[in-house]
C-alpha positions, -999 to 999 in steps of 0.1 A, spaced: 0 0 0 12 35 -8 -4 65 9 0 100 -6 -1 131 16 -33 150 11 -51 183 16 -75 178 45 -96 209 36 -114 190 9 -140 163 14 -132 129 -2 -145 126 -38 -134 108 -69 -122 141 -84 -100 149 -53 -86 113 -54 -79 114 -92 -63 149 -89 -41 137 -60 -30 106 -79 -24 123 -112 -2 149 -95 24 122 -87 40 102 -115 44 65 -107 82 66 -113 85 89 -82 69 63 -59 88 37 -40 77 0 -36 76 -16 -1 105 -37 -13 126 -5 -15 128 -1 -53 121 32 -69 109 38 -104 97 3 -108 59 7 -104 35 5 -133 -3 8 -134 -22 -23 -126 -59 -15 -127 -83 -4 -100 -109 -15 -76 -140 0 -60 -138 13 -25 -167 27 -5 -164 56 20 -191 69 43 -193 106 37 -221 131 41 -255 116 35 -243 86 14 -216 62 6 -191 74 -20 -177 47 -42 -141 55 -52 -121 38 -79 -88 31 -62 -57 28 -85 -34 -1 -81 3 -4 -92 26 -34 -96 63 -35 -89 83 -49 -118 110 -61 -94 91 -80 -66 58 -84 -85 37 -71 -55 7 -50 -61 -1 -19 -41 -32 2 -37 -25 40 -39 -45 58 -12 -46 94 -1 -41 102 35 -77 110 40 -85 73 37 -78 49 65 -69 14 51 -95 -12 56 -121 13 70 -151 29 54 -149 59 77 -127 88 66 -98 98 87 -113 132 96 -145 116 109 -124 91 129 -104 119 145 -136 138 153 -150 106 170 -118 101 190 -117 138 200 -153 137 211 -146 106 231 -116 120 249 -135 152 258 -168 135 267 -187 157 242 -207 128 228 -209 117 193 -241 133 181 -222 161 162 -203 135 141 -235 115 134 -254 147 125 -226 158 101 -224 123 86 -257 105 90 -244 72 74 -222 68 105 -241 51 132 -236 41 169 -220 8 159 -194 26 137 -186 50 165 -183 22 191 -160 3 167 -137 33 161 -135 40 199 -126 4 206 -100 2 179 -84 34 190 -83 23 227 -70 -12 218 -46 -4 190 -36 33 191 -41 51 224 -10 37 241 11 39 210 4 76 206 11 82 243 44 62 243 56 81 212 44 115 224 23 118 192 -5 144 193 -38 140 175 -33 174 158 -21 187 135 -33 159 113 -3 160 89 21 156 119 0 127 133 2 109 100 39 115 94 48 103 129 25 72 127 43 62 95 77 70 109 72 51 142 48 23 132 50 20 94 13 25 89 -15 51 87 -31 62 119 -61 39 127 -48 13 102 -54 -19 122 -39 -45 98 -2 -45 97 0 -45 59 31 -27 47 23 9 39 46 37 27 38 74 31 48 95 0 53 131 9 50 154 -21 81 175 -28 76 212 -20 
């Protein structure tokens, strides 16, 4: 899996995803085997994200390494691997949980997220991430720093539960 840094001001959409992907040529990306310039397009697959009043189905691009033959999904940092809830919504749920504000604001903002989703996110955070963040001194905000430090210390996206190899690609400035 390869995750591209993203602009968190915009909601997730196919256009935002496509624009983010097209801004980075595949030859600039590095495979999890360590090789650079070896990735070629290898199709796509549908991925559903709960956003706003509906589920958004994104067409996620895949690449294949010519050296190790592994395939990788290319995600943007707004997407948490193996989750249908966007990173921003997961952070809102976690923040509301730590401040005891309740979750009604998140569910009002995004009606397709229900109590079961909220409970699952809180459990996953407590079980997999809370102590990791505390031990690394990693704050929940700013989001870009949270993401960079989670990749640096743990080799995966914040709230990514499966330990599938994941690389963060920071766009050159």
